[in-house]
A tleap script that builds the chain and sets N, CA, C and O, in Angstrom:
source leaprc.protein.ff14SB
mol = sequence {
  NMET SER LEU LYS ASN TRP GLY LEU ALA ILE
  LEU GLU ALA VAL ILE TRP TYR VAL PHE VAL
  TYR TYR PHE LEU PHE VAL LEU LYS ASN GLU
  THR ASN LEU TYR LEU SER THR LEU ILE LEU
  LEU ALA LEU MET TYR VAL GLY THR LEU VAL
  CYS PRO TRP PHE ARG ASN THR SER ALA TRP
  LYS GLU LEU TRP LYS LYS ASP GLN THR ILE
  GLN CASN
}
set mol.1.N position { -29.093 15.536 18.707 }
set mol.1.CA position { -28.506 14.480 17.904 }
set mol.1.C position { -27.897 13.429 18.829 }
set mol.1.O position { -27.274 13.750 19.841 }
set mol.2.N position { -28.090 12.196 18.461 }
set mol.2.CA position { -27.547 11.115 19.276 }
set mol.2.C position { -26.054 10.930 18.987 }
set mol.2.O position { -25.509 11.481 18.031 }
set mol.3.N position { -25.428 10.148 19.834 }
set mol.3.CA position { -23.997 9.884 19.673 }
set mol.3.C position { -23.715 9.162 18.353 }
set mol.3.O position { -22.688 9.397 17.715 }
set mol.4.N position { -24.630 8.288 17.954 }
set mol.4.CA position { -24.476 7.570 16.679 }
set mol.4.C position { -24.476 8.555 15.506 }
set mol.4.O position { -23.663 8.439 14.588 }
set mol.5.N position { -25.391 9.522 15.547 }
set mol.5.CA position { -25.450 10.508 14.468 }
set mol.5.C position { -24.204 11.383 14.436 }
set mol.5.O position { -23.737 11.739 13.354 }
set mol.6.N position { -23.658 11.734 15.586 }
set mol.6.CA position { -22.419 12.509 15.626 }
set mol.6.C position { -21.276 11.704 15.012 }
set mol.6.O position { -20.472 12.240 14.248 }
set mol.7.N position { -21.207 10.428 15.346 }
set mol.7.CA position { -20.173 9.569 14.777 }
set mol.7.C position { -20.296 9.451 13.269 }
set mol.7.O position { -19.299 9.504 12.548 }
set mol.8.N position { -21.537 9.290 12.793 }
set mol.8.CA position { -21.764 9.207 11.347 }
set mol.8.C position { -21.426 10.526 10.656 }
set mol.8.O position { -20.896 10.526 9.545 }
set mol.9.N position { -21.728 11.645 11.306 }
set mol.9.CA position { -21.413 12.954 10.719 }
set mol.9.C position { -19.901 13.152 10.610 }
set mol.9.O position { -19.413 13.683 9.612 }
set mol.10.N position { -19.168 12.731 11.622 }
set mol.10.CA position { -17.708 12.832 11.570 }
set mol.10.C position { -17.155 11.910 10.489 }
set mol.10.O position { -16.263 12.300 9.736 }
set mol.11.N position { -17.679 10.690 10.409 }
set mol.11.CA position { -17.248 9.751 9.375 }
set mol.11.C position { -17.557 10.302 7.984 }
set mol.11.O position { -16.746 10.164 7.068 }
set mol.12.N position { -18.719 10.920 7.821 }
set mol.12.CA position { -19.081 11.514 6.537 }
set mol.12.C position { -18.103 12.626 6.158 }
set mol.12.O position { -17.677 12.716 5.006 }
set mol.13.N position { -17.748 13.471 7.125 }
set mol.13.CA position { -16.806 14.559 6.854 }
set mol.13.C position { -15.451 14.010 6.420 }
set mol.13.O position { -14.814 14.561 5.522 }
set mol.14.N position { -15.013 12.932 7.054 }
set mol.14.CA position { -13.731 12.319 6.692 }
set mol.14.C position { -13.798 11.742 5.280 }
set mol.14.O position { -12.855 11.886 4.503 }
set mol.15.N position { -14.897 11.099 4.953 }
set mol.15.CA position { -15.049 10.505 3.618 }
set mol.15.C position { -15.037 11.590 2.548 }
set mol.15.O position { -14.379 11.435 1.518 }
set mol.16.N position { -15.758 12.687 2.779 }
set mol.16.CA position { -15.781 13.762 1.791 }
set mol.16.C position { -14.433 14.463 1.699 }
set mol.16.O position { -14.055 14.931 0.625 }
set mol.17.N position { -13.702 14.543 2.805 }
set mol.17.CA position { -12.356 15.118 2.764 }
set mol.17.C position { -11.451 14.255 1.882 }
set mol.17.O position { -10.704 14.776 1.053 }
set mol.18.N position { -11.521 12.943 2.064 }
set mol.18.CA position { -10.723 12.026 1.244 }
set mol.18.C position { -11.139 12.149 -0.221 }
set mol.18.O position { -10.289 12.110 -1.111 }
set mol.19.N position { -12.433 12.294 -0.475 }
set mol.19.CA position { -12.917 12.469 -1.845 }
set mol.19.C position { -12.295 13.702 -2.496 }
set mol.19.O position { -11.757 13.620 -3.601 }
set mol.20.N position { -12.369 14.842 -1.810 }
set mol.20.CA position { -11.824 16.087 -2.382 }
set mol.20.C position { -10.310 15.980 -2.558 }
set mol.20.O position { -9.768 16.405 -3.578 }
set mol.21.N position { -9.637 15.416 -1.572 }
set mol.21.CA position { -8.187 15.263 -1.653 }
set mol.21.C position { -7.805 14.378 -2.843 }
set mol.21.O position { -6.902 14.719 -3.607 }
set mol.22.N position { -8.491 13.246 -2.998 }
set mol.22.CA position { -8.180 12.338 -4.103 }
set mol.22.C position { -8.543 12.968 -5.444 }
set mol.22.O position { -7.831 12.777 -6.430 }
set mol.23.N position { -9.640 13.713 -5.489 }
set mol.23.CA position { -10.035 14.388 -6.723 }
set mol.23.C position { -8.963 15.380 -7.166 }
set mol.23.O position { -8.608 15.430 -8.343 }
set mol.24.N position { -8.452 16.166 -6.227 }
set mol.24.CA position { -7.385 17.107 -6.561 }
set mol.24.C position { -6.097 16.382 -6.952 }
set mol.24.O position { -5.358 16.849 -7.818 }
set mol.25.N position { -5.829 15.237 -6.310 }
set mol.25.CA position { -4.673 14.429 -6.658 }
set mol.25.C position { -4.783 13.925 -8.100 }
set mol.25.O position { -3.804 13.927 -8.846 }
set mol.26.N position { -5.990 13.492 -8.480 }
set mol.26.CA position { -6.215 12.984 -9.839 }
set mol.26.C position { -6.026 14.100 -10.863 }
set mol.26.O position { -5.470 13.869 -11.936 }
set mol.27.N position { -6.484 15.301 -10.539 }
set mol.27.CA position { -6.332 16.416 -11.467 }
set mol.27.C position { -4.873 16.814 -11.658 }
set mol.27.O position { -4.473 17.215 -12.751 }
set mol.28.N position { -4.084 16.706 -10.602 }
set mol.28.CA position { -2.702 17.156 -10.661 }
set mol.28.C position { -1.770 16.105 -11.276 }
set mol.28.O position { -0.849 16.453 -12.014 }
set mol.29.N position { -2.000 14.847 -10.982 }
set mol.29.CA position { -1.113 13.772 -11.422 }
set mol.29.C position { -1.758 12.942 -12.519 }
set mol.29.O position { -2.978 12.928 -12.682 }
set mol.30.N position { -0.917 12.261 -13.254 }
set mol.30.CA position { -1.417 11.369 -14.293 }
set mol.30.C position { -1.742 10.026 -13.650 }
set mol.30.O position { -0.853 9.338 -13.149 }
set mol.31.N position { -3.018 9.660 -13.667 }
set mol.31.CA position { -3.465 8.413 -13.049 }
set mol.31.C position { -4.326 7.642 -14.047 }
set mol.31.O position { -4.662 8.141 -15.121 }
set mol.32.N position { -4.669 6.425 -13.669 }
set mol.32.CA position { -5.571 5.607 -14.472 }
set mol.32.C position { -6.978 6.195 -14.340 }
set mol.32.O position { -7.540 6.225 -13.245 }
set mol.33.N position { -7.536 6.654 -15.438 }
set mol.33.CA position { -8.822 7.339 -15.420 }
set mol.33.C position { -9.941 6.439 -14.915 }
set mol.33.O position { -10.779 6.880 -14.128 }
set mol.34.N position { -9.966 5.202 -15.351 }
set mol.34.CA position { -11.057 4.298 -14.985 }
set mol.34.C position { -11.008 3.921 -13.512 }
set mol.34.O position { -12.042 3.897 -12.845 }
set mol.35.N position { -9.835 3.631 -13.004 }
set mol.35.CA position { -9.702 3.287 -11.590 }
set mol.35.C position { -10.008 4.493 -10.703 }
set mol.35.O position { -10.677 4.360 -9.678 }
set mol.36.N position { -9.525 5.650 -11.092 }
set mol.36.CA position { -9.778 6.859 -10.314 }
set mol.36.C position { -11.262 7.195 -10.292 }
set mol.36.O position { -11.789 7.606 -9.258 }
set mol.37.N position { -11.936 7.025 -11.412 }
set mol.37.CA position { -13.368 7.273 -11.468 }
set mol.37.C position { -14.123 6.302 -10.585 }
set mol.37.O position { -15.071 6.692 -9.903 }
set mol.38.N position { -13.720 5.051 -10.588 }
set mol.38.CA position { -14.355 4.056 -9.738 }
set mol.38.C position { -14.176 4.392 -8.259 }
set mol.38.O position { -15.123 4.279 -7.481 }
set mol.39.N position { -12.994 4.796 -7.872 }
set mol.39.CA position { -12.722 5.166 -6.480 }
set mol.39.C position { -13.539 6.390 -6.084 }
set mol.39.O position { -14.135 6.412 -5.007 }
set mol.40.N position { -13.573 7.401 -6.935 }
set mol.40.CA position { -14.341 8.611 -6.635 }
set mol.40.C position { -15.836 8.313 -6.547 }
set mol.40.O position { -16.522 8.852 -5.678 }
set mol.41.N position { -16.342 7.471 -7.424 }
set mol.41.CA position { -17.755 7.098 -7.386 }
set mol.41.C position { -18.087 6.352 -6.099 }
set mol.41.O position { -19.115 6.612 -5.474 }
set mol.42.N position { -17.224 5.435 -5.706 }
set mol.42.CA position { -17.443 4.696 -4.461 }
set mol.42.C position { -17.424 5.635 -3.254 }
set mol.42.O position { -18.242 5.492 -2.345 }
set mol.43.N position { -16.509 6.578 -3.241 }
set mol.43.CA position { -16.458 7.545 -2.140 }
set mol.43.C position { -17.713 8.407 -2.100 }
set mol.43.O position { -18.197 8.743 -1.019 }
set mol.44.N position { -18.241 8.767 -3.257 }
set mol.44.CA position { -19.472 9.561 -3.298 }
set mol.44.C position { -20.649 8.761 -2.748 }
set mol.44.O position { -21.437 9.283 -1.959 }
set mol.45.N position { -20.773 7.512 -3.152 }
set mol.45.CA position { -21.867 6.684 -2.653 }
set mol.45.C position { -21.774 6.479 -1.140 }
set mol.45.O position { -22.768 6.629 -0.429 }
set mol.46.N position { -20.595 6.141 -0.656 }
set mol.46.CA position { -20.430 5.903 0.778 }
set mol.46.C position { -20.662 7.187 1.560 }
set mol.46.O position { -21.306 7.164 2.609 }
set mol.47.N position { -20.146 8.306 1.065 }
set mol.47.CA position { -20.355 9.582 1.738 }
set mol.47.C position { -21.822 9.958 1.831 }
set mol.47.O position { -22.260 10.515 2.837 }
set mol.48.N position { -22.581 9.660 0.793 }
set mol.48.CA position { -24.007 9.960 0.798 }
set mol.48.C position { -24.771 9.020 1.718 }
set mol.48.O position { -25.648 9.463 2.459 }
set mol.49.N position { -24.457 7.745 1.685 }
set mol.49.CA position { -25.188 6.776 2.494 }
set mol.49.C position { -24.888 6.893 3.988 }
set mol.49.O position { -25.712 6.495 4.811 }
set mol.50.N position { -23.746 7.423 4.342 }
set mol.50.CA position { -23.376 7.575 5.750 }
set mol.50.C position { -24.001 8.838 6.359 }
set mol.50.O position { -24.108 8.944 7.580 }
set mol.51.N position { -24.406 9.774 5.532 }
set mol.51.CA position { -24.928 11.063 5.995 }
set mol.51.C position { -26.121 10.867 6.936 }
set mol.51.O position { -27.107 10.239 6.548 }
set mol.52.N position { -26.050 11.395 8.173 }
set mol.52.CA position { -27.162 11.240 9.121 }
set mol.52.C position { -28.455 11.900 8.628 }
set mol.52.O position { -29.543 11.379 8.871 }
set mol.53.N position { -28.347 13.025 7.948 }
set mol.53.CA position { -29.542 13.681 7.437 }
set mol.53.C position { -30.232 12.804 6.396 }
set mol.53.O position { -31.456 12.669 6.406 }
set mol.54.N position { -29.456 12.214 5.507 }
set mol.54.CA position { -30.002 11.344 4.467 }
set mol.54.C position { -30.660 10.110 5.083 }
set mol.54.O position { -31.690 9.643 4.597 }
set mol.55.N position { -30.064 9.587 6.152 }
set mol.55.CA position { -30.587 8.378 6.777 }
set mol.55.C position { -31.880 8.633 7.559 }
set mol.55.O position { -32.589 7.684 7.894 }
set mol.56.N position { -32.198 9.897 7.854 }
set mol.56.CA position { -33.420 10.219 8.595 }
set mol.56.C position { -34.567 10.668 7.697 }
set mol.56.O position { -35.607 11.091 8.200 }
set mol.57.N position { -34.399 10.585 6.384 }
set mol.57.CA position { -35.474 10.976 5.476 }
set mol.57.C position { -36.532 9.878 5.419 }
set mol.57.O position { -36.265 8.720 5.738 }
set mol.58.N position { -37.727 10.264 5.010 }
set mol.58.CA position { -38.817 9.287 4.905 }
set mol.58.C position { -38.539 8.262 3.805 }
set mol.58.O position { -38.933 7.102 3.923 }
set mol.59.N position { -37.866 8.687 2.743 }
set mol.59.CA position { -37.555 7.749 1.649 }
set mol.59.C position { -36.618 6.643 2.133 }
set mol.59.O position { -36.794 5.481 1.765 }
set mol.60.N position { -35.627 6.991 2.952 }
set mol.60.CA position { -34.704 5.993 3.485 }
set mol.60.C position { -35.441 4.996 4.382 }
set mol.60.O position { -35.239 3.786 4.285 }
set mol.61.N position { -36.300 5.529 5.256 }
set mol.61.CA position { -37.049 4.657 6.176 }
set mol.61.C position { -38.010 3.753 5.417 }
set mol.61.O position { -38.172 2.584 5.764 }
set mol.62.N position { -38.647 4.292 4.382 }
set mol.62.CA position { -39.558 3.481 3.597 }
set mol.62.C position { -38.811 2.406 2.808 }
set mol.62.O position { -39.311 1.292 2.649 }
set mol.63.N position { -37.637 2.730 2.321 }
set mol.63.CA position { -36.826 1.752 1.604 }
set mol.63.C position { -36.517 0.557 2.499 }
set mol.63.O position { -36.659 -0.588 2.071 }
set mol.64.N position { -36.100 0.808 3.725 }
set mol.64.CA position { -35.756 -0.290 4.621 }
set mol.64.C position { -36.989 -1.010 5.137 }
set mol.64.O position { -36.921 -2.200 5.446 }
set mol.65.N position { -38.124 -0.310 5.239 }
set mol.65.CA position { -39.355 -0.976 5.678 }
set mol.65.C position { -39.800 -1.956 4.607 }
set mol.65.O position { -40.194 -3.079 4.925 }
set mol.66.N position { -39.743 -1.549 3.333 }
set mol.66.CA position { -40.113 -2.448 2.249 }
set mol.66.C position { -39.148 -3.624 2.165 }
set mol.66.O position { -39.561 -4.754 1.905 }
set mol.67.N position { -37.871 -3.359 2.383 }
set mol.67.CA position { -36.869 -4.415 2.308 }
set mol.67.C position { -37.090 -5.453 3.405 }
set mol.67.O position { -36.884 -6.643 3.171 }
set mol.68.N position { -37.504 -5.024 4.595 }
set mol.68.CA position { -37.739 -5.962 5.687 }
set mol.68.C position { -38.978 -6.807 5.437 }
set mol.68.O position { -39.012 -7.970 5.840 }
set mol.69.N position { -40.000 -6.253 4.782 }
set mol.69.CA position { -41.200 -7.046 4.506 }
set mol.69.C position { -40.933 -8.101 3.451 }
set mol.69.O position { -41.575 -9.152 3.451 }
set mol.70.N position { -39.991 -7.837 2.544 }
set mol.70.CA position { -39.660 -8.831 1.521 }
set mol.70.C position { -38.957 -10.030 2.153 }
set mol.70.O position { -39.161 -11.167 1.728 }
set mol.71.N position { -38.130 -9.776 3.168 }
set mol.71.CA position { -37.382 -10.863 3.809 }
set mol.71.C position { -38.296 -11.762 4.625 }
set mol.71.O position { -37.993 -12.943 4.794 }
set mol.72.N position { -39.399 -11.242 5.132 }
set mol.72.CA position { -40.310 -12.055 5.989 }
set mol.72.C position { -41.191 -12.930 5.204 }
set mol.72.O position { -42.000 -13.663 5.773 }
savepdb mol mol.pdb
quit
């Protein structure tokens, strides 16, 4: 694994830790349901997109290859 992938893996772990911590905080305390859901959803998306394994899949590479051909 390259240094970039190690950095992304550490960042992913931190994001998922914050997700679990905030989720437990929401369950324990009375919070705004809509805002909390939005924050949790954003953390899930960012945690998934930062994942080095997810970024090395063929679907991810094909998505960016198609996106680059549209820009040209």
